[in-house]
MDTraj code that builds the backbone (N, CA, C; nanometers):
import mdtraj as md
import numpy as np

residues = "MET VAL ALA SER ASP PHE ASN ALA ASN TYR GLY ASN SER VAL ALA GLY GLU LYS LEU ALA ASP GLU GLN LEU ASP SER VAL LYS SER MET GLN ALA GLY LYS ARG LEU ILE ILE THR GLY CYS ALA VAL ALA VAL LEU GLY ILE ILE LEU TYR CYS TYR PHE SER PHE SER ALA ALA PHE GLU VAL PRO ALA ALA ALA ARG GLU SER LEU LEU LEU VAL GLY ALA GLY VAL VAL LEU TRP PHE TRP GLY ALA ILE LYS TYR PHE MET ALA ALA ILE CYS ALA ASP ALA ARG GLU GLU LEU PHE".split()
xyz = np.array([
    [21.5820, 3.4222, -11.3488],
    [21.4601, 3.4906, -11.3804],
    [21.3541, 3.4582, -11.2730],
    [21.3475, 3.3347, -11.2297],
    [21.2524, 3.2967, -11.1291],
    [21.2869, 3.3622, -10.9953],
    [21.4163, 3.3702, -10.9656],
    [21.4591, 3.4309, -10.8396],
    [21.4215, 3.5818, -10.8384],
    [21.4365, 3.6493, -10.9506],
    [21.4024, 3.7913, -10.9516],
    [21.2531, 3.8115, -10.9363],
    [21.1722, 3.7233, -10.9924],
    [21.0268, 3.7301, -10.9730],
    [20.9915, 3.7082, -10.8270],
    [21.0585, 3.6118, -10.7648],
    [21.0348, 3.5836, -10.6225],
    [21.0735, 3.7066, -10.5374],
    [21.1847, 3.7655, -10.5662],
    [21.2298, 3.8812, -10.4877],
    [21.1343, 3.9991, -10.5068],
    [21.0851, 4.0183, -10.6305],
    [20.9920, 4.1295, -10.6541],
    [20.8606, 4.1075, -10.5811],
    [20.8096, 3.9839, -10.5852],
    [20.6845, 3.9543, -10.5159],
    [20.7024, 3.9588, -10.3644],
    [20.8126, 3.9065, -10.3165],
    [20.8379, 3.9097, -10.1716],
    [20.8555, 4.0531, -10.1234],
    [20.9232, 4.1354, -10.2007],
    [20.9403, 4.2762, -10.1633],
    [20.8059, 4.3487, -10.1586],
    [20.7189, 4.3192, -10.2518],
    [20.5851, 4.3814, -10.2528],
    [20.5027, 4.3364, -10.1349],
    [20.5120, 4.2067, -10.0985],
    [20.4337, 4.1576, -9.9843],
    [20.4851, 4.2152, -9.8538],
    [20.6174, 4.2303, -9.8426],
    [20.6729, 4.2893, -9.7203],
    [20.6318, 4.4362, -9.7111],
    [20.6337, 4.5072, -9.8224],
    [20.5915, 4.6469, -9.8199],
    [20.4424, 4.6574, -9.7899],
    [20.3630, 4.5647, -9.8399],
    [20.2206, 4.5640, -9.8080],
    [20.1927, 4.5354, -9.6645],
    [20.2697, 4.4427, -9.6064],
    [20.2523, 4.4116, -9.4628],
    [20.2925, 4.5313, -9.3775],
    [20.3990, 4.5978, -9.4185],
    [20.4459, 4.7154, -9.3437],
    [20.3399, 4.8265, -9.3485],
    [20.2798, 4.8455, -9.4667],
    [20.1747, 4.9453, -9.4811],
    [20.0530, 4.9086, -9.3972],
    [20.0173, 4.7814, -9.3956],
    [19.9011, 4.7365, -9.3157],
    [19.9287, 4.7558, -9.1681],
    [20.0537, 4.7277, -9.1239],
    [20.0854, 4.7472, -8.9830],
    [20.0817, 4.8947, -8.9451],
    [20.1292, 4.9824, -9.0347],
    [20.1232, 5.1260, -9.0069],
    [19.9788, 5.1749, -8.9977],
    [19.8928, 5.1244, -9.0832],
    [19.7528, 5.1651, -9.0810],
    [19.6838, 5.1118, -8.9549],
    [19.7179, 4.9914, -8.9127],
    [19.6603, 4.9370, -8.7895],
    [19.7069, 5.0183, -8.6698],
    [19.8336, 5.0573, -8.6670],
    [19.8858, 5.1400, -8.5593],
    [19.8169, 5.2759, -8.5582],
    [19.7915, 5.3317, -8.6758],
    [19.7250, 5.4628, -8.6804],
    [19.5816, 5.4543, -8.6344],
    [19.5135, 5.3444, -8.6658],
    [19.3764, 5.3255, -8.6159],
    [19.3744, 5.3129, -8.4655],
    [19.4691, 5.2346, -8.4088],
    [19.4782, 5.2215, -8.2623],
    [19.5105, 5.3546, -8.1967],
    [19.5963, 5.4335, -8.2601],
    [19.6303, 5.5618, -8.2059],
    [19.5104, 5.6584, -8.2119],
    [19.4320, 5.6483, -8.3188],
    [19.3094, 5.7326, -8.3289],
    [19.2133, 5.6951, -8.2192],
    [19.1961, 5.5658, -8.1910],
    [19.1061, 5.5245, -8.0844],
    [19.1565, 5.5708, -7.9477],
    [19.2851, 5.5660, -7.9275],
    [19.3420, 5.6181, -7.8006],
    [19.3194, 5.7683, -7.7901],
    [19.3330, 5.8380, -7.9025],
    [19.3083, 5.9820, -7.9040],
    [19.1630, 6.0148, -7.8703],
    [19.0711, 5.9348, -7.9230],
    [18.9293, 5.9552, -7.8900],
    [18.9028, 5.9368, -7.7406],
    [18.9644, 5.8340, -7.6828],
    [18.9467, 5.8130, -7.5392],
    [19.0041, 5.9284, -7.4576],
    [19.1190, 5.9810, -7.4992],
    [19.1781, 6.0936, -7.4280],
    [19.0896, 6.2176, -7.4390],
    [19.0300, 6.2394, -7.5556],
    [18.9427, 6.3551, -7.5740],
    [18.8212, 6.3452, -7.4828],
    [18.7584, 6.2294, -7.4783],
    [18.6403, 6.2107, -7.3952],
    [18.6771, 6.2201, -7.2468],
    [18.7898, 6.1594, -7.2064],
    [18.8328, 6.1693, -7.0680],
    [18.8654, 6.3111, -7.0304],
    [18.9333, 6.3855, -7.1174],
    [18.9653, 6.5233, -7.0898],
    [18.8417, 6.6089, -7.0743],
    [18.7423, 6.5876, -7.1573],
    [18.6162, 6.6628, -7.1439],
    [18.5495, 6.6321, -7.0111],
    [18.5457, 6.5041, -6.9737],
    [18.4816, 6.4662, -6.8492],
    [18.5539, 6.5262, -6.7287],
    [18.6864, 6.5243, -6.7297],
    [18.7640, 6.5814, -6.6200],
    [18.7435, 6.7314, -6.6118],
    [18.7408, 6.7997, -6.7273],
    [18.7212, 6.9446, -6.7263],
    [18.5832, 6.9809, -6.6763],
    [18.4806, 6.9061, -6.7184],
    [18.3443, 6.9323, -6.6710],
    [18.3330, 6.9085, -6.5207],
    [18.3969, 6.8028, -6.4720],
    [18.3995, 6.7762, -6.3287],
    [18.4662, 6.8905, -6.2528],
    [18.5752, 6.9415, -6.3056],
    [18.6435, 7.0539, -6.2441],
    [18.5583, 7.1790, -6.2421],
    [18.4834, 7.2051, -6.3480],
    [18.3947, 7.3204, -6.3531],
    [18.2819, 7.3050, -6.2514],
    [18.2260, 7.1867, -6.2425],
    [18.1175, 7.1622, -6.1449],
    [18.1695, 7.1830, -6.0033],
    [18.2878, 7.1280, -5.9714],
    [18.3431, 7.1447, -5.8390],
    [18.3765, 7.2912, -5.8097],
    [18.4276, 7.3630, -5.9095],
    [18.4575, 7.5043, -5.8898],
    [18.3305, 7.5818, -5.8570],
    [18.2259, 7.5553, -5.9350],
    [18.0990, 7.6263, -5.9074],
    [18.0440, 7.5917, -5.7696],
    [18.0514, 7.4655, -5.7321],
    [18.0036, 7.4241, -5.5991],
    [18.0802, 7.4950, -5.4891],
    [18.2139, 7.4901, -5.4943],
    [18.2935, 7.5507, -5.3888],
    [18.2818, 7.7022, -5.3884],
    [18.2689, 7.7628, -5.5063],
    [18.2576, 7.9100, -5.5128],
    [18.1256, 7.9592, -5.4565],
    [18.0168, 7.8944, -5.4932],
    [17.8857, 7.9411, -5.4496],
    [17.8542, 7.9006, -5.3067],
    [17.9172, 7.7985, -5.2551],
    [17.8927, 7.7595, -5.1177],
    [17.9696, 7.8464, -5.0187],
    [18.0662, 7.9194, -5.0662],
    [18.1480, 8.0015, -4.9767],
    [18.0989, 8.1456, -4.9678],
    [17.9894, 8.1769, -5.0353],
    [17.9299, 8.3120, -5.0298],
    [18.0335, 8.4193, -5.0714],
    [18.0796, 8.4081, -5.1923],
    [18.1692, 8.5059, -5.2556],
    [18.3091, 8.5117, -5.1946],
    [18.3435, 8.4188, -5.1121],
    [18.4825, 8.4065, -5.0666],
    [18.5358, 8.2768, -5.1280],
    [18.6273, 8.2914, -5.2199],
    [18.6758, 8.1718, -5.2933],
    [18.7725, 8.0945, -5.2042],
    [18.7342, 7.9760, -5.1600],
    [18.8232, 7.8941, -5.0756],
    [18.9323, 7.8291, -5.1588],
    [19.0265, 7.7681, -5.0890],
    [19.1371, 7.7011, -5.1545],
    [19.0894, 7.5839, -5.2410],
    [18.9839, 7.5176, -5.1979],
    [18.9318, 7.4042, -5.2748],
    [18.8829, 7.4495, -5.4140],
    [18.8289, 7.5717, -5.4196],
    [18.7806, 7.6213, -5.5489],
    [18.9002, 7.6498, -5.6406],
    [19.0054, 7.7013, -5.5849],
    [19.1251, 7.7272, -5.6645],
    [19.1866, 7.5958, -5.7121],
    [19.1845, 7.4964, -5.6254],
    [19.2403, 7.3670, -5.6650],
    [19.1551, 7.2993, -5.7717],
    [19.0278, 7.3252, -5.7730],
    [18.9426, 7.2670, -5.8756],
    [18.9745, 7.3280, -6.0141],
    [19.0300, 7.4488, -6.0119],
    [19.0704, 7.5066, -6.1419],
    [19.1899, 7.4277, -6.1995],
    [19.2708, 7.3689, -6.1136],
    [19.3769, 7.2807, -6.1650],
    [19.3184, 7.1596, -6.2320],
    [19.2078, 7.1104, -6.1814],
    [19.1400, 6.9965, -6.2406],
    [19.0858, 7.0346, -6.3802],
    [19.0361, 7.1554, -6.3940],
    [18.9895, 7.2013, -6.5238],
    [19.1076, 7.2080, -6.6198],
    [19.2198, 7.2626, -6.5737],
    [19.3378, 7.2714, -6.6576],
    [19.3908, 7.1349, -6.7001],
    [19.3871, 7.0400, -6.6080],
    [19.4312, 6.9045, -6.6416],
    [19.3401, 6.8416, -6.7482],
    [19.2103, 6.8679, -6.7357],
    [19.1170, 6.8172, -6.8353],
    [19.1380, 6.8774, -6.9726],
    [19.1690, 7.0049, -6.9773],
    [19.1969, 7.0716, -7.1039],
    [19.3247, 7.0155, -7.1659],
    [19.4266, 6.9915, -7.0836],
    [19.5500, 6.9359, -7.1351],
    [19.5285, 6.7953, -7.1905],
    [19.4508, 6.7124, -7.1191],
    [19.4187, 6.5785, -7.1700],
    [19.3413, 6.5869, -7.3021],
    [19.2466, 6.6757, -7.3083],
    [19.1689, 6.6911, -7.4328],
    [19.2588, 6.7350, -7.5479],
    [19.3452, 6.8298, -7.5232],
    [19.4317, 6.8822, -7.6278],
    [19.5301, 6.7728, -7.6753],
    [19.5861, 6.6963, -7.5800],
    [19.6783, 6.5884, -7.6123],
    [19.6048, 6.4826, -7.6956],
    [19.4820, 6.4497, -7.6596],
    [19.4064, 6.3526, -7.7370],
    [19.3729, 6.4018, -7.8769],
    [19.3438, 6.5314, -7.8880],
    [19.3128, 6.5878, -8.0205],
    [19.4365, 6.5819, -8.1121],
    [19.5515, 6.6154, -8.0574],
    [19.6731, 6.6078, -8.1385],
    [19.7051, 6.4644, -8.1777],
    [19.6907, 6.3722, -8.0844],
    [19.7177, 6.2319, -8.1120],
    [19.6222, 6.1792, -8.2176],
    [19.4952, 6.2164, -8.2069],
    [19.3957, 6.1696, -8.3028],
    [19.4255, 6.2247, -8.4443],
    [19.4499, 6.3512, -8.4533],
    [19.4701, 6.4107, -8.5857],
    [19.6038, 6.3685, -8.6490],
    [19.7069, 6.3458, -8.5693],
    [19.8333, 6.2966, -8.6246],
    [19.8135, 6.1541, -8.6796],
    [19.7335, 6.0726, -8.6111],
    [19.7070, 5.9367, -8.6599],
    [19.6132, 5.9400, -8.7789],
    [19.5217, 6.0365, -8.7836],
    [19.4297, 6.0455, -8.8971],
    [19.5034, 6.0821, -9.0241],
    [19.6096, 6.1574, -9.0104],
    [19.6896, 6.1921, -9.1282],
    [19.7524, 6.0662, -9.1897],
    [19.7953, 5.9738, -9.1051],
    [19.8614, 5.8505, -9.1517],
    [19.7625, 5.7388, -9.1875],
    [19.6369, 5.7534, -9.1504],
    [19.5395, 5.6476, -9.1728],
    [19.4964, 5.6436, -9.3192],
    [19.4438, 5.5269, -9.3551],
    [19.3888, 5.5094, -9.4877],
    [19.2609, 5.5891, -9.5001],
    [19.2362, 5.6485, -9.6131],
    [19.1195, 5.7336, -9.6313],
    [18.9896, 5.6555, -9.6250],
    [18.9967, 5.5241, -9.6438],
    [18.8739, 5.4429, -9.6402],
    [18.8305, 5.4115, -9.4981],
    [18.9181, 5.4312, -9.4017],
    [18.8840, 5.4018, -9.2627],
    [18.7880, 5.5080, -9.2069],
    [18.7083, 5.4659, -9.1106],
    [18.6210, 5.5620, -9.0425],
    [18.7068, 5.6437, -8.9496],
    [18.7020, 5.7739, -8.9617],
    [18.7915, 5.8586, -8.8839],
    [18.7323, 5.9012, -8.7521],
    [18.6023, 5.9042, -8.7355],
    [18.5467, 5.9467, -8.6073],
    [18.4214, 5.8721, -8.5768],
])
top = md.Topology()
chain = top.add_chain()
for i, resn in enumerate(residues, 1):
    res = top.add_residue(resn, chain, resSeq=i)
    for name in ("N", "CA", "C"):
        top.add_atom(name, md.element.get_by_symbol(name[0]), res)
traj = md.Trajectory(xyz[None], top)
């Protein structure tokens, strides 16, 4: 009888530790997602600024540098989108009492 009580309590503590580890991982993943979202926005804005600079300095002839800055905008959007997916997937697994944003 004592052994069964020990096994039941040990099983509950192991399950509780596993749940706490999953929640900690989801919080870390949410923080990484936030960083990716902010980085993606910054990269996209930098790409837009560079595109405007190169486009307007060329007097309506779009140079190669302006076209390459569009790749920077695309990379920023991809980073932002990846961060948003990572954040929301972790938010689904997170505890409802945690701060989500």
